[in-house]
HTML snippet that shows the backbone in 3Dmol.js (N, CA, C, O; Angstrom):
<script src="https://3Dmol.org/build/3Dmol-min.js"></script>
<div id="view" style="width:600px;height:400px;position:relative"></div>
<script>
const pdb = `
ATOM      1  N   MET A   1     -43.659  46.861 -11.590  1.00  0.00           N
ATOM      2  CA  MET A   1     -43.777  46.373 -10.229  1.00  0.00           C
ATOM      3  C   MET A   1     -42.585  46.796  -9.374  1.00  0.00           C
ATOM      4  O   MET A   1     -42.719  46.973  -8.163  1.00  0.00           O
ATOM      5  N   ARG A   2     -41.419  46.958 -10.003  1.00  0.00           N
ATOM      6  CA  ARG A   2     -40.231  47.314  -9.219  1.00  0.00           C
ATOM      7  C   ARG A   2     -40.268  48.764  -8.734  1.00  0.00           C
ATOM      8  O   ARG A   2     -39.512  49.128  -7.834  1.00  0.00           O
ATOM      9  N   PHE A   3     -41.138  49.599  -9.320  1.00  0.00           N
ATOM     10  CA  PHE A   3     -41.249  50.995  -8.889  1.00  0.00           C
ATOM     11  C   PHE A   3     -42.263  51.179  -7.763  1.00  0.00           C
ATOM     12  O   PHE A   3     -42.399  52.278  -7.225  1.00  0.00           O
ATOM     13  N   PHE A   4     -42.964  50.126  -7.408  1.00  0.00           N
ATOM     14  CA  PHE A   4     -43.970  50.231  -6.354  1.00  0.00           C
ATOM     15  C   PHE A   4     -43.338  50.575  -5.002  1.00  0.00           C
ATOM     16  O   PHE A   4     -43.878  51.394  -4.259  1.00  0.00           O
ATOM     17  N   GLY A   5     -42.217  49.966  -4.684  1.00  0.00           N
ATOM     18  CA  GLY A   5     -41.522  50.225  -3.409  1.00  0.00           C
ATOM     19  C   GLY A   5     -41.083  51.677  -3.267  1.00  0.00           C
ATOM     20  O   GLY A   5     -41.426  52.321  -2.275  1.00  0.00           O
ATOM     21  N   PRO A   6     -40.328  52.214  -4.238  1.00  0.00           N
ATOM     22  CA  PRO A   6     -39.916  53.624  -4.127  1.00  0.00           C
ATOM     23  C   PRO A   6     -41.097  54.594  -4.123  1.00  0.00           C
ATOM     24  O   PRO A   6     -41.067  55.605  -3.421  1.00  0.00           O
ATOM     25  N   ALA A   7     -42.150  54.287  -4.915  1.00  0.00           N
ATOM     26  CA  ALA A   7     -43.326  55.176  -4.927  1.00  0.00           C
ATOM     27  C   ALA A   7     -44.009  55.151  -3.566  1.00  0.00           C
ATOM     28  O   ALA A   7     -44.439  56.192  -3.067  1.00  0.00           O
ATOM     29  N   ARG A   8     -44.110  53.971  -2.963  1.00  0.00           N
ATOM     30  CA  ARG A   8     -44.724  53.861  -1.636  1.00  0.00           C
ATOM     31  C   ARG A   8     -43.929  54.661  -0.607  1.00  0.00           C
ATOM     32  O   ARG A   8     -44.515  55.373   0.208  1.00  0.00           O
ATOM     33  N   GLU A   9     -42.609  54.552  -0.637  1.00  0.00           N
ATOM     34  CA  GLU A   9     -41.770  55.313   0.292  1.00  0.00           C
ATOM     35  C   GLU A   9     -41.916  56.818   0.059  1.00  0.00           C
ATOM     36  O   GLU A   9     -41.922  57.602   1.008  1.00  0.00           O
ATOM     37  N   HIS A  10     -42.032  57.211  -1.199  1.00  0.00           N
ATOM     38  CA  HIS A  10     -42.204  58.636  -1.511  1.00  0.00           C
ATOM     39  C   HIS A  10     -43.504  59.162  -0.906  1.00  0.00           C
ATOM     40  O   HIS A  10     -43.514  60.236  -0.304  1.00  0.00           O
ATOM     41  N   PHE A  11     -44.594  58.421  -1.061  1.00  0.00           N
ATOM     42  CA  PHE A  11     -45.871  58.878  -0.520  1.00  0.00           C
ATOM     43  C   PHE A  11     -45.887  58.837   1.001  1.00  0.00           C
ATOM     44  O   PHE A  11     -46.546  59.666   1.629  1.00  0.00           O
ATOM     45  N   LYS A  12     -45.180  57.898   1.600  1.00  0.00           N
ATOM     46  CA  LYS A  12     -45.072  57.883   3.062  1.00  0.00           C
ATOM     47  C   LYS A  12     -44.321  59.115   3.544  1.00  0.00           C
ATOM     48  O   LYS A  12     -44.696  59.733   4.540  1.00  0.00           O
ATOM     49  N   THR A  13     -43.260  59.465   2.832  1.00  0.00           N
ATOM     50  CA  THR A  13     -42.486  60.658   3.194  1.00  0.00           C
ATOM     51  C   THR A  13     -43.345  61.915   3.082  1.00  0.00           C
ATOM     52  O   THR A  13     -43.302  62.778   3.959  1.00  0.00           O
ATOM     53  N   LEU A  14     -44.126  62.019   2.003  1.00  0.00           N
ATOM     54  CA  LEU A  14     -45.010  63.176   1.840  1.00  0.00           C
ATOM     55  C   LEU A  14     -46.046  63.241   2.956  1.00  0.00           C
ATOM     56  O   LEU A  14     -46.349  64.321   3.464  1.00  0.00           O
ATOM     57  N   TYR A  15     -46.593  62.081   3.341  1.00  0.00           N
ATOM     58  CA  TYR A  15     -47.588  62.043   4.406  1.00  0.00           C
ATOM     59  C   TYR A  15     -46.979  62.485   5.729  1.00  0.00           C
ATOM     60  O   TYR A  15     -47.589  63.261   6.464  1.00  0.00           O
ATOM     61  N   VAL A  16     -45.787  61.999   6.036  1.00  0.00           N
ATOM     62  CA  VAL A  16     -45.132  62.377   7.300  1.00  0.00           C
ATOM     63  C   VAL A  16     -44.833  63.869   7.307  1.00  0.00           C
ATOM     64  O   VAL A  16     -45.032  64.530   8.326  1.00  0.00           O
ATOM     65  N   GLN A  17     -44.365  64.403   6.205  1.00  0.00           N
ATOM     66  CA  GLN A  17     -44.094  65.840   6.129  1.00  0.00           C
ATOM     67  C   GLN A  17     -45.378  66.648   6.325  1.00  0.00           C
ATOM     68  O   GLN A  17     -45.365  67.675   7.004  1.00  0.00           O
ATOM     69  N   TRP A  18     -46.476  66.195   5.740  1.00  0.00           N
ATOM     70  CA  TRP A  18     -47.756  66.895   5.883  1.00  0.00           C
ATOM     71  C   TRP A  18     -48.226  66.862   7.330  1.00  0.00           C
ATOM     72  O   TRP A  18     -48.734  67.861   7.839  1.00  0.00           O
ATOM     73  N   GLU A  19     -48.062  65.731   7.995  1.00  0.00           N
ATOM     74  CA  GLU A  19     -48.454  65.630   9.400  1.00  0.00           C
ATOM     75  C   GLU A  19     -47.584  66.518  10.284  1.00  0.00           C
ATOM     76  O   GLU A  19     -48.090  67.115  11.235  1.00  0.00           O
ATOM     77  N   ILE A  20     -46.314  66.617   9.999  1.00  0.00           N
ATOM     78  CA  ILE A  20     -45.430  67.508  10.770  1.00  0.00           C
ATOM     79  C   ILE A  20     -45.869  68.962  10.587  1.00  0.00           C
ATOM     80  O   ILE A  20     -45.856  69.741  11.540  1.00  0.00           O
ATOM     81  N   ILE A  21     -46.252  69.321   9.375  1.00  0.00           N
ATOM     82  CA  ILE A  21     -46.754  70.676   9.126  1.00  0.00           C
ATOM     83  C   ILE A  21     -48.019  70.933   9.932  1.00  0.00           C
ATOM     84  O   ILE A  21     -48.164  71.993  10.541  1.00  0.00           O
ATOM     85  N   ASN A  22     -48.940  69.963   9.939  1.00  0.00           N
ATOM     86  CA  ASN A  22     -50.184  70.133  10.688  1.00  0.00           C
ATOM     87  C   ASN A  22     -49.936  70.258  12.187  1.00  0.00           C
ATOM     88  O   ASN A  22     -50.564  71.080  12.855  1.00  0.00           O
ATOM     89  N   ILE A  23     -49.029  69.452  12.714  1.00  0.00           N
ATOM     90  CA  ILE A  23     -48.706  69.534  14.144  1.00  0.00           C
ATOM     91  C   ILE A  23     -48.059  70.871  14.470  1.00  0.00           C
ATOM     92  O   ILE A  23     -48.366  71.479  15.496  1.00  0.00           O
ATOM     93  N   SER A  24     -47.165  71.331  13.603  1.00  0.00           N
ATOM     94  CA  SER A  24     -46.511  72.617  13.827  1.00  0.00           C
ATOM     95  C   SER A  24     -47.522  73.752  13.839  1.00  0.00           C
ATOM     96  O   SER A  24     -47.435  74.660  14.666  1.00  0.00           O
ATOM     97  N   ARG A  25     -48.479  73.700  12.921  1.00  0.00           N
ATOM     98  CA  ARG A  25     -49.521  74.739  12.890  1.00  0.00           C
ATOM     99  C   ARG A  25     -50.369  74.708  14.158  1.00  0.00           C
ATOM    100  O   ARG A  25     -50.693  75.753  14.723  1.00  0.00           O
ATOM    101  N   ALA A  26     -50.722  73.515  14.598  1.00  0.00           N
ATOM    102  CA  ALA A  26     -51.548  73.396  15.801  1.00  0.00           C
ATOM    103  C   ALA A  26     -50.804  73.935  17.022  1.00  0.00           C
ATOM    104  O   ALA A  26     -51.396  74.625  17.852  1.00  0.00           O
ATOM    105  N   VAL A  27     -49.530  73.629  17.136  1.00  0.00           N
ATOM    106  CA  VAL A  27     -48.741  74.135  18.259  1.00  0.00           C
ATOM    107  C   VAL A  27     -48.628  75.654  18.179  1.00  0.00           C
ATOM    108  O   VAL A  27     -48.740  76.343  19.194  1.00  0.00           O
ATOM    109  N   LEU A  28     -48.409  76.169  16.991  1.00  0.00           N
ATOM    110  CA  LEU A  28     -48.307  77.622  16.814  1.00  0.00           C
ATOM    111  C   LEU A  28     -49.609  78.317  17.168  1.00  0.00           C
ATOM    112  O   LEU A  28     -49.599  79.338  17.855  1.00  0.00           O
ATOM    113  N   TYR A  29     -50.744  77.769  16.703  1.00  0.00           N
ATOM    114  CA  TYR A  29     -52.035  78.374  17.007  1.00  0.00           C
ATOM    115  C   TYR A  29     -52.350  78.299  18.497  1.00  0.00           C
ATOM    116  O   TYR A  29     -53.017  79.183  19.036  1.00  0.00           O
ATOM    117  N   GLY A  30     -51.883  77.268  19.153  1.00  0.00           N
ATOM    118  CA  GLY A  30     -52.091  77.156  20.596  1.00  0.00           C
ATOM    119  C   GLY A  30     -51.160  78.043  21.392  1.00  0.00           C
ATOM    120  O   GLY A  30     -51.517  78.511  22.474  1.00  0.00           O
ATOM    121  N   ALA A  31     -49.965  78.279  20.864  1.00  0.00           N
ATOM    122  CA  ALA A  31     -48.966  79.056  21.597  1.00  0.00           C
ATOM    123  C   ALA A  31     -49.205  80.568  21.499  1.00  0.00           C
ATOM    124  O   ALA A  31     -48.836  81.307  22.412  1.00  0.00           O
ATOM    125  N   MET A  32     -49.809  81.028  20.424  1.00  0.00           N
ATOM    126  CA  MET A  32     -49.971  82.475  20.248  1.00  0.00           C
ATOM    127  C   MET A  32     -50.825  83.118  21.340  1.00  0.00           C
ATOM    128  O   MET A  32     -50.419  84.151  21.872  1.00  0.00           O
ATOM    129  N   PRO A  33     -51.981  82.567  21.703  1.00  0.00           N
ATOM    130  CA  PRO A  33     -52.736  83.178  22.797  1.00  0.00           C
ATOM    131  C   PRO A  33     -51.983  83.115  24.128  1.00  0.00           C
ATOM    132  O   PRO A  33     -52.049  84.052  24.924  1.00  0.00           O
ATOM    133  N   ALA A  34     -51.275  82.024  24.367  1.00  0.00           N
ATOM    134  CA  ALA A  34     -50.511  81.911  25.605  1.00  0.00           C
ATOM    135  C   ALA A  34     -49.403  82.962  25.653  1.00  0.00           C
ATOM    136  O   ALA A  34     -49.168  83.564  26.700  1.00  0.00           O
ATOM    137  N   LEU A  35     -48.727  83.185  24.542  1.00  0.00           N
ATOM    138  CA  LEU A  35     -47.697  84.220  24.496  1.00  0.00           C
ATOM    139  C   LEU A  35     -48.293  85.614  24.675  1.00  0.00           C
ATOM    140  O   LEU A  35     -47.711  86.459  25.355  1.00  0.00           O
ATOM    141  N   ALA A  36     -49.436  85.849  24.074  1.00  0.00           N
ATOM    142  CA  ALA A  36     -50.083  87.154  24.214  1.00  0.00           C
ATOM    143  C   ALA A  36     -50.480  87.407  25.667  1.00  0.00           C
ATOM    144  O   ALA A  36     -50.280  88.508  26.180  1.00  0.00           O
ATOM    145  N   ILE A  37     -51.037  86.403  26.329  1.00  0.00           N
ATOM    146  CA  ILE A  37     -51.415  86.555  27.735  1.00  0.00           C
ATOM    147  C   ILE A  37     -50.186  86.768  28.601  1.00  0.00           C
ATOM    148  O   ILE A  37     -50.206  87.600  29.508  1.00  0.00           O
ATOM    149  N   ALA A  38     -49.114  86.028  28.334  1.00  0.00           N
ATOM    150  CA  ALA A  38     -47.881  86.193  29.112  1.00  0.00           C
ATOM    151  C   ALA A  38     -47.307  87.601  28.938  1.00  0.00           C
ATOM    152  O   ALA A  38     -46.872  88.215  29.912  1.00  0.00           O
ATOM    153  N   CYS A  39     -47.304  88.112  27.712  1.00  0.00           N
ATOM    154  CA  CYS A  39     -46.801  89.476  27.467  1.00  0.00           C
ATOM    155  C   CYS A  39     -47.667  90.508  28.176  1.00  0.00           C
ATOM    156  O   CYS A  39     -47.153  91.453  28.774  1.00  0.00           O
ATOM    157  N   TYR A  40     -48.982  90.323  28.109  1.00  0.00           N
ATOM    158  CA  TYR A  40     -49.886  91.246  28.784  1.00  0.00           C
ATOM    159  C   TYR A  40     -49.638  91.238  30.290  1.00  0.00           C
ATOM    160  O   TYR A  40     -49.586  92.296  30.917  1.00  0.00           O
ATOM    161  N   MET A  41     -49.487  90.069  30.862  1.00  0.00           N
ATOM    162  CA  MET A  41     -49.257  89.970  32.308  1.00  0.00           C
ATOM    163  C   MET A  41     -47.938  90.623  32.708  1.00  0.00           C
ATOM    164  O   MET A  41     -47.863  91.279  33.747  1.00  0.00           O
ATOM    165  N   MET A  42     -46.906  90.452  31.900  1.00  0.00           N
ATOM    166  CA  MET A  42     -45.619  91.085  32.216  1.00  0.00           C
ATOM    167  C   MET A  42     -45.727  92.603  32.174  1.00  0.00           C
ATOM    168  O   MET A  42     -45.085  93.297  32.963  1.00  0.00           O
ATOM    169  N   LEU A  43     -46.537  93.119  31.255  1.00  0.00           N
ATOM    170  CA  LEU A  43     -46.668  94.568  31.132  1.00  0.00           C
ATOM    171  C   LEU A  43     -47.589  95.167  32.188  1.00  0.00           C
ATOM    172  O   LEU A  43     -47.360  96.295  32.626  1.00  0.00           O
ATOM    173  N   GLU A  44     -48.609  94.452  32.603  1.00  0.00           N
ATOM    174  CA  GLU A  44     -49.640  95.016  33.479  1.00  0.00           C
ATOM    175  C   GLU A  44     -49.534  94.598  34.948  1.00  0.00           C
ATOM    176  O   GLU A  44     -50.084  95.278  35.815  1.00  0.00           O
ATOM    177  N   PHE A  45     -48.853  93.520  35.240  1.00  0.00           N
ATOM    178  CA  PHE A  45     -48.817  93.015  36.606  1.00  0.00           C
ATOM    179  C   PHE A  45     -47.895  93.861  37.472  1.00  0.00           C
ATOM    180  O   PHE A  45     -46.759  94.145  37.091  1.00  0.00           O
ATOM    181  N   ASP A  46     -48.392  94.264  38.643  1.00  0.00           N
ATOM    182  CA  ASP A  46     -47.593  95.040  39.589  1.00  0.00           C
ATOM    183  C   ASP A  46     -47.337  94.179  40.821  1.00  0.00           C
ATOM    184  O   ASP A  46     -48.253  93.940  41.608  1.00  0.00           O
ATOM    185  N   PRO A  47     -46.094  93.707  41.000  1.00  0.00           N
ATOM    186  CA  PRO A  47     -45.814  92.822  42.129  1.00  0.00           C
ATOM    187  C   PRO A  47     -45.999  93.504  43.485  1.00  0.00           C
ATOM    188  O   PRO A  47     -46.173  92.818  44.492  1.00  0.00           O
ATOM    189  N   ALA A  48     -45.965  94.824  43.533  1.00  0.00           N
ATOM    190  CA  ALA A  48     -46.108  95.527  44.812  1.00  0.00           C
ATOM    191  C   ALA A  48     -47.525  95.376  45.370  1.00  0.00           C
ATOM    192  O   ALA A  48     -47.729  95.547  46.572  1.00  0.00           O
ATOM    193  N   LYS A  49     -48.498  95.060  44.526  1.00  0.00           N
ATOM    194  CA  LYS A  49     -49.875  94.916  44.979  1.00  0.00           C
ATOM    195  C   LYS A  49     -50.156  93.571  45.631  1.00  0.00           C
ATOM    196  O   LYS A  49     -51.188  93.398  46.280  1.00  0.00           O
ATOM    197  N   VAL A  50     -49.248  92.619  45.466  1.00  0.00           N
ATOM    198  CA  VAL A  50     -49.445  91.287  46.025  1.00  0.00           C
ATOM    199  C   VAL A  50     -48.871  91.261  47.437  1.00  0.00           C
ATOM    200  O   VAL A  50     -47.688  91.536  47.638  1.00  0.00           O
ATOM    201  N   THR A  51     -49.700  90.935  48.398  1.00  0.00           N
ATOM    202  CA  THR A  51     -49.228  90.864  49.783  1.00  0.00           C
ATOM    203  C   THR A  51     -49.592  89.506  50.357  1.00  0.00           C
ATOM    204  O   THR A  51     -50.466  88.811  49.839  1.00  0.00           O
ATOM    205  N   GLY A  52     -48.923  89.145  51.416  1.00  0.00           N
ATOM    206  CA  GLY A  52     -49.228  87.893  52.088  1.00  0.00           C
ATOM    207  C   GLY A  52     -48.091  86.900  51.967  1.00  0.00           C
ATOM    208  O   GLY A  52     -46.932  87.277  51.792  1.00  0.00           O
ATOM    209  N   ALA A  53     -48.437  85.623  52.064  1.00  0.00           N
ATOM    210  CA  ALA A  53     -47.434  84.570  51.989  1.00  0.00           C
ATOM    211  C   ALA A  53     -48.008  83.385  51.222  1.00  0.00           C
ATOM    212  O   ALA A  53     -49.209  83.120  51.259  1.00  0.00           O
ATOM    213  N   ALA A  54     -47.136  82.692  50.538  1.00  0.00           N
ATOM    214  CA  ALA A  54     -47.518  81.488  49.806  1.00  0.00           C
ATOM    215  C   ALA A  54     -46.543  80.381  50.191  1.00  0.00           C
ATOM    216  O   ALA A  54     -45.333  80.519  50.010  1.00  0.00           O
ATOM    217  N   PHE A  55     -47.073  79.293  50.718  1.00  0.00           N
ATOM    218  CA  PHE A  55     -46.248  78.162  51.155  1.00  0.00           C
ATOM    219  C   PHE A  55     -45.221  78.578  52.205  1.00  0.00           C
ATOM    220  O   PHE A  55     -44.111  78.048  52.246  1.00  0.00           O
ATOM    221  N   GLY A  56     -45.603  79.525  53.045  1.00  0.00           N
ATOM    222  CA  GLY A  56     -44.720  79.976  54.115  1.00  0.00           C
ATOM    223  C   GLY A  56     -43.663  80.981  53.682  1.00  0.00           C
ATOM    224  O   GLY A  56     -42.813  81.362  54.487  1.00  0.00           O
ATOM    225  N   VAL A  57     -43.698  81.411  52.441  1.00  0.00           N
ATOM    226  CA  VAL A  57     -42.729  82.379  51.925  1.00  0.00           C
ATOM    227  C   VAL A  57     -43.458  83.692  51.702  1.00  0.00           C
ATOM    228  O   VAL A  57     -44.526  83.731  51.090  1.00  0.00           O
ATOM    229  N   SER A  58     -42.869  84.758  52.203  1.00  0.00           N
ATOM    230  CA  SER A  58     -43.482  86.081  52.043  1.00  0.00           C
ATOM    231  C   SER A  58     -43.494  86.486  50.580  1.00  0.00           C
ATOM    232  O   SER A  58     -42.507  86.305  49.868  1.00  0.00           O
ATOM    233  N   THR A  59     -44.614  87.035  50.137  1.00  0.00           N
ATOM    234  CA  THR A  59     -44.716  87.511  48.760  1.00  0.00           C
ATOM    235  C   THR A  59     -44.483  89.013  48.661  1.00  0.00           C
ATOM    236  O   THR A  59     -44.741  89.614  47.618  1.00  0.00           O
ATOM    237  N   ALA A  60     -43.997  89.622  49.736  1.00  0.00           N
ATOM    238  CA  ALA A  60     -43.756  91.065  49.726  1.00  0.00           C
ATOM    239  C   ALA A  60     -42.647  91.393  48.723  1.00  0.00           C
ATOM    240  O   ALA A  60     -41.615  90.724  48.671  1.00  0.00           O
ATOM    241  N   TYR A  61     -42.885  92.421  47.943  1.00  0.00           N
ATOM    242  CA  TYR A  61     -41.936  92.861  46.940  1.00  0.00           C
ATOM    243  C   TYR A  61     -40.965  93.858  47.570  1.00  0.00           C
ATOM    244  O   TYR A  61     -41.379  94.823  48.212  1.00  0.00           O
ATOM    245  N   SER A  62     -39.686  93.616  47.380  1.00  0.00           N
ATOM    246  CA  SER A  62     -38.675  94.579  47.861  1.00  0.00           C
ATOM    247  C   SER A  62     -37.837  95.002  46.674  1.00  0.00           C
ATOM    248  O   SER A  62     -37.496  94.187  45.818  1.00  0.00           O
ATOM    249  N   SER A  63     -37.506  96.284  46.628  1.00  0.00           N
ATOM    250  CA  SER A  63     -36.800  96.831  45.464  1.00  0.00           C
ATOM    251  C   SER A  63     -35.309  97.036  45.716  1.00  0.00           C
ATOM    252  O   SER A  63     -34.680  97.842  45.031  1.00  0.00           O
ATOM    253  N   HIS A  64     -34.736  96.332  46.672  1.00  0.00           N
ATOM    254  CA  HIS A  64     -33.295  96.524  46.890  1.00  0.00           C
ATOM    255  C   HIS A  64     -32.542  95.400  46.352  1.00  0.00           C
ATOM    256  O   HIS A  64     -31.314  95.380  46.441  1.00  0.00           O
TER     257      HIS A  64
END
`;
const viewer = $3Dmol.createViewer("view");
viewer.addModel(pdb, "pdb");
viewer.setStyle({}, {cartoon: {color: "spectrum"}});
viewer.zoomTo();
viewer.render();
</script>
């Protein structure tokens, strides 16, 4: 009976570690497409093609 407490704590620790692994995997799987889209946009987006204004600020690209 005296080993019930330490065994319970051990299984709680294992459960928490397993849940942290699952959360980490879910975040990683969610982040990979977002990173891929961000990389694609950085490589393909041309700021010179955007004209006009947003919130009263000119979106014109200047290279100086």
